[in-house]
N, C-alpha and C positions, 0 to 999 in steps of 0.2 A: 695381338700386340698390346691391346688395352690391358690384358691381364698381366703382361710383363711389366707395364708401366705403373701398375697399381701401387707397388711399394714406394714409388717416388712421391706420392701425394703429400706425405707428411714431412718432406725434406726440402720444400720450396724455399724456406727461409735460409737454409744452409747453402743452397745453390745461389741465392742472391748474394751472400757473402763472397762466394767464389768469384762471381762476376765483378764485384767491386774490387777485390784484390787483383784480379786479372787486368782490369783497366789501369790500375795504378802501376802494375808491373810493366805493361806495354808502354805506357806513357814514359816511364823512366828509361826503358831500353831504347825508345826512339829519340829521347832528348840527349843522351850521352854522346852519340857521334857528332852532333851539332856543337856541343861544348868542346869536343876534341878539335874540331875544325877551327873554332874561334880561338882556341889557345895557340894553334899553329899560325893561323892567318893574322891574328892581331897581337897576341902576347909575345910569341917568339919573333915574329917579323919586326915588331917595334921594340923588342927587348923590354917589355913591360912586365916586370916580375910580380908586381902587385896584382895585376890583372890575372896572371897565371895562377897565383896563389888563391885568389878569390874564386875563380872558376873551378880550381882543383878542389876547394872545400865544398863547393856546391855539388860537384860530381861525386864526392865521397858521400854526401848526404843522400844523393839520388841512388847511389849504389846500395846504401844501407836500407833505404825505403824499398828498393826493388827486392833485396834479399828477404826482408821481412814479409813483403807481399808474396814472394815465392813460398815461404814457410806457411803463410796463411792459406794459400791455394792448396798446398799439399795436405795441410791439416784438415780443412773442410772437405776436400775431395775424398780423402780417406774415410772421413766420417760418413759421407754420402754413399760411396761405393760399398763400404763394409756393411753399413746399415741396410742398404738395398739387398745385398747378398743374404744377410741374416733374415730379413723379412720374406724374401723370395723363397728361401729354403723352408721357412715356416708354412708358407702358402702351399708349396709342393707337398710337404709332409701331411698337412691337413687333407689335401686332395687324395693322396695315396691311401690314407687311413679309410677313405670312403670306398676304395676299390673293392670290388667283389672278385671272385675267381675268374669271371669273364674278362675283366680288365687286366688282371695279372697274367692271363694267357696271351694277351696282345703285347704287353710290354713286360719283358722278363725282369726278374729281381736284380740281376747284375746290371742291366741297362738302367733301372731306376736308381741304383746306387751311383752310377756314373753321372746320370743327369742331375742328381741332387748335389753332387760334390764337384766333379770336374767341370761340367757344363756351367754350373752357377759361378764357379771360380773364373771361367772365361769371361762371363758377362761382367763380373766385378772388375776384372783387369781392364777390360775395354772401357767400362764406365769411368774408371779412374783416369785412363788415358785421355778420354774425351775432355774431362774437366781440366786436367793439367796441361794438355798439349793441343788437342784438336781445336778448342775454342781460342787458345792463345795464338796458335800458328796463323790463322787467317788475319787476326787483328794485327799481329806483328808484320805479316807480309804486306797487307794493304797499306798500313802506316808507313812502311819502309819505301814502298813504291811512290807514295805521295811525297815523301821526303826526297827521293831521288829526282823527281820532276822539279821540286823546288830548287835543287842545285843547278838546274839548267845546263847540263853537260850534254855532249854528243856521244857519250859512252854507253847509253842505254841498250844499244844493240848487243853488247857483250852479255848483259843479263839475259836477254831474250835467247841468245844462242845456248847459253848454259841451261836455261830453263827447259828448252827443247830436249837437250841431252839428258837432263834428269828425268823428264817425262818418258822418254824412250826407254831408259834403263828400268824405270819402275814398271812399265807395261810388260817388258820382257820377263822381269822377275815374277810379276803377278801371274802371268800366263803359265809359268812353269810350276808354281807352287799351289795355285788355287785348288786343283783337283785333289790334292793330298790332304787338305784339312779335314774333309768329310771322312776320308779313309782313316785318318788318325783317331777320330772319335769312335769310329766303328771298331777299330783294333783295341781301344781302351775297354770297350764293352766286352770284347772277347777275352781280354786279359782278366778282367774281373770275373767273368763267367768261369774261365778255366781255373783260376785261383780258388774261387768259392767251391767249385766242384771237387777239387783236390783236397782242400782243407776239410770238407764235410766227409769225404771218403777215405781219410787217412787210415782208419782201421782196416778197411777192405784192401787198400793198396798195400799195406804192410803184410796182411795175411796171405795175399797172393804174390808177394814179392814183385810188385809192379812199380817200385820206386824209379827205376831207370827209365821205364816207358813214360811215366807221368812227367819225369824231369825233362825228357826230350820233347814231350808235347808242350810243356810250358815254355821251354827254351825256344821252340819254334815260333810261337806267337809273340814272345818277348823280343826275339831277334827281328821279326817283321816290324814291330813297333820301333825298334832301334833304327833299322834301315830307313824307314820312312822319315823319321825325325832328323836323322843325319843328313838326308838329301835336302829336306826343307830348310834346315838351318844353314847348311853349306851354301845353298842358293841365296838365302836372304843375307847372310853375313858377307858374301862377296861384294854386296853393295857398298859396304863401308869403305874399303880402299878405293873403289871406283868413284864414289861420291867425293872422297877426299881429293882424288886426282882432279875431278871436274872443278871443284872449288879452288884448288891451287892454280889450275890453268886460268880460271877466271881472274884471280888476283894478278897473275903475270900479265894477262892481256890488258887489264885496267892500268897497271903500272906502265906497261909499254906504250899504249896509245895515250894515256894520261900525261906521260912525260912530254910528248910532243906538244900537247895542248898547253902544258905549263910553260914550256920554253917559249911558245908563241903568245904567252899571256892570255890563253883562252880559258884557263881554269887555275884556281889557287891550289897550292900544295895541300892545305888543310881540307879543301873540298875533295881532293882525291882520296885522302884518308877516310873521310866521312862516307864517300861513295863506296869504297871497299867494304866498310862496315855495314852500310845499308844493303849492298848487294849480297853480302854474306847472310844477312838476316833474311832476305827474300828467299834465297836458295834453301836456307835452313828451314824456313817455315814450310816450304813445299815438300821438303824431305820429311818433315813431321807428318804432313797430310798423307804423303806416300806410305809412311810407316803404318798409319791407321788403315789405309786401303788394303795393305797386306794383311792386317789383323782382321779386317772386316769379314772376309769369308768364314773364318773360324768362328767369329762372333755370330754370324747368321746361322751357321750350322747348329751351334749350341742353343741359340734362341729358338730355332725351329724344333729342336728336340725337347726343350722345356715346354714350349707351347703345346706340343703333342700331349704331354702329361696334363697340363692345365685345361686343355680343350677336350680331353677325353670325356665322352658322355657316360655318366654314371648310370648303369642299368638298374641298380637297386636303389630306389629313392624312398624318401620318407612319405608316409601317409599322414592323414590329418587327424585320425582318431587317436586320442590319448587316454581313453578310459577303457579298462578291461575289468570285467566283474571278478569277484573272488571265486576261487576254485573253478576255473574255466575248463572247457574241453577242447582239444584239438582234433580236427577231423580232416583226413586226406580224402578228397573226393575226385576220383578219376585222374589222379596226378601222373603225368609223364614228364620225363626229362631227357634232353639230349645235349651232350657237351658241344660247345661251339666247334664247327668244322667236322663233327662226327656224322657219319651217315646212319649210324645205328642208335636207337634209343637206349639209354642206360636204364631208365625206369619206364614201365609201361602199365598204365591203368592201375595205379596203386590206390587201394581203399582200406582205411582202418581208422580207429579213433584212440586217443589217449584220454582216459577219464580219471578224475580225482580219486586218489587212494588205490589205484590199480597199477600193476607193473606189467609192462608189455616188453617182449623181447623179440629180437630179429636175429635169425641165423641163416647162413647160406655160404656158398663157396666164395672163394676170392674173386673179386670183380663182379659180384652179383648185384651190386648197387646198394649195399647196406649203409655204408657211410654217407652216400649221396642222399639217402632219405633223411638222415640226421641233419645234414647241412642245409636242407630246405626249410627246416623248422625255424631256426633263428635268421633265416633269409641270408645266409652266406651265398646262396644261389637261389634263383627263382625257377619254378617249374616251367617247362615249355608249354604245357597245357594242363588243364584241370585247376582245382582250387585247393588251398589249404585254409581251413576255417578255424577261428577261435570264437566259440559261441556264435556261430553263423556269420561272423565277420571275416571277410577275406583278409589275410595277414598283410597283403599289399596295401590295404587301406589304413593300417596301423602305423603309428609313429615308431620308428626303428628302436629308439631308446626305450620307449614304453614296452615294446614287445620283448626286447632282449633282457630287460630287467626282470621279467617273469621267468626267464629260462636260465638254467645252469647247464653249461656245456663242457663236458670233459672229453677232449679230443683223443684220437687214437695214439698220437705221439705226445708224451708228457713234456710240456713246455714250461720251464722255469726261467725266471728273469734274474739278472745279476742284482745282488743286494743281500738281504738276509731272509730268514724264514718268515719273520713277521711281515716284511714288505711284500713277500710273495702271497702270503695268506690274505693280505688286505686288497689284493687284486680282486678277490671274490667278494669282499665287503669292505669298503674303504674305511668305515667307522668302527670296525670290529675291535673290541678290547682284547686284552691278553687272555681273559677267561674264555671268551668265545673261541679264540684261536686254539687254545689248549684243548677245549672240548671237541672241536673239529678234528684236530690231530689224533685225539684218542679214538674217535669214531672210525677214522681211516687207518687205525693200527700203526700210527707213526710213533714207534717206540725208540727211535734212534736219534731223536733230537732232544738234547738236554737244555738248550737255551734258545729262546725265540730270536735272539740276536746272532745266532750261528750263521756264518757266511754262506751264501749261495753264489757260486762262481757263474760265469757266463754259460748259459745253456744247462746249468745244474750239473756240470761235469764232475763235481766233487761228491755226487751221489750215484748209486747204482741204478739200473733200470727199474727194478722193483721199488726202490726208495722214491724215485721220481714219480712213479705212478701213484704211490700212496700220498705223497705231498700234493699231487695234482687233484686227487679225489678229495682230500681234505679241503683244498681251496674251493672246490665246487659245492661243497655241502655246508660251508661256513655261514651262508646267509639263507634266509627262507625264500624259496622259489616255488612257482606252481608246477614247473616241469623240470625234471632232472634227466639229462641226456648223457648216457655213458657209451662212448664209441670204442668198444673193445679195449677198455682201459684197465682190465684185470689180467691181461695176458701174461705179464711178467711176475704175477703173484703166485705163491704156492696155494694149494687148495685150502689149507687150514686158514691162512690169512684172508683169502677170498671169502670163505664161509663166514668168518667173523665180521668182515666189512658188510657183507650182504645182510647179515642179521641186524647190524646197526642201522642199515638203511631202512629197515622196516619202521623206524621211528619217524620217517617222513610220510606218515599215513595220510595226510591231507593233500599230498602232491601226486602228480603223475610221474612215473618213472619209465624211461625207455632205455633198454640195454641192447646194444649190438655186440655180439660175441660169436666166436666159432667154437666155444667150449660148452658142451652140454651141461657141465657142472655149474656154469655161471647162470644159465637161464632156465633150468629145469623146474624151478619153483615159481616161475612167472605166472601171472593170471592168464595171459594169452601169449602164445609164441607164434610169430609169423615166419614161415619158411619161404625164403626168397631164392629164386633161381632165374638167371638171365634177365634180371630186372622186373620179374613178375612174382606176385605172391601166389605160390602154388598150393599152399595149404595153411591152415591156422587152427589153433586150439591149445589145450594144455599138453604137458609132456606125455601123460598117459595116452591121451587121444591120438597124438601124432605118432607115437610109437606103433600104434595099431594101424593108422590110416595112411601115413605118408612114408613111402619107400625111401626117399632121400633122407628124411629125418631119422628113420629107423637105422639106416646104414651108418649115418654119422654117430648115432648113439651107441650102436653095437661096437664100432671100432674104438670109440673113446672109452667105453666101459671096459672093454677087453684090455686096453692099455693101462687103465687105472688098476685093474685087478693084477696085471702083470707086475706093476710097480710095487703093489702091496705084497 
């Protein structure tokens, strides 16, 4: 809860203004019925027009002050609630950026989107309601009760009866709708998940003519959300006519029993009018509180879901060492890795080194653990056992920023960001000038970009797969790094382009290069090739050595060489 309240610290002065305007508004609303009673009891009774006009002017001033106070409350409460939501989203975003694959396995991407948007909006809405209504309602209700007792009538039992009726109605409604608020948020998660899955898989859906099936799947979850919301809002909205009925019955009872007291001179006519106004304010204030109680469960669900994100323990944390020597060496020493919830180890007893000026390659079948090895180096994941050392320092002891600044990582899937070519290249080096960018594009064989200001749409959808891979490679080599990691990022390139890029990479002679690939042509000239099978390194050496000594490598090489000869 402390983390949820943290964004409120710098808004205390705005909250103070809200309280001041609320007190002014309540004072004006409590004073007006008394003025009305005085006009009837004194002005009309004595035919004193001057008195009526004077009080009327005062009432107009009070109404104007009340209206301005209401505007002030709305303005500052909007500033507080909107500012709170903005700051809370920033806190959540910073937290999520620290998530590793471990945390992302526990909280799905679709759920994180819902929590950052819909759940934060729920908190913003409730916070605004608290300042504009929840604080105002008790002040108005208590003040009206005090004013009722000052009138010294025997009609107070009518308010009590109506109050009990209102409470009973609120309890019935709350019991019927409370369980559905949590269900609503869970269904929103599923809608986001389904929509995201469909949008990402549109090419596959079209290729296999599955539009109707996916439409039915989305319609099903959408209809479920519709049905739950219709039930909740039908139940809540039925309160409005019932509350109107209760309040009108209260007015009728006050007029009926008040008339007898007025005939017997037990109460003045103006006091009856004031009593009706105060009674209405009392019931209205409790209705406001009841409205908040109905919103409260949904607020608590959203608050709990956001707290889960903020309280998630980060498994990959910063070390204290910020100095790494130039031209360092990375060593894997008896490294094993098991994915959370998995009974089988993905990597088992991995041992190898990345040395300056050397190119190391990893080859193996699908699911053998090649990409997992690369993810361990920049600490996107941490090994289950064993150590990864940089110059005999465990990378867990290194500052994450310091570590990752030394590493250039080109992922298996080419990821481009919306903007232009220049902005995407500057992800690799923020202060890169146009000359450096053009040089990197040239090394990566990017011959299809005429202008660095050329637009890059979301996800780089205006480029082909091979073009995106070349842009991704250019981004990774734009700055100088000690380690260059290429995770099967040449797969969409033709062999001629791949050969040219690899020749250009030889200019990175002071750095270590690690290439993961399933193509022999990509790795055959590496200084050392690691053959991985079922999470273990079964052999290592140069291409020539492995062709002679490793059956799996020889089989892969023979198949791919035969295919290349067939194509030629």
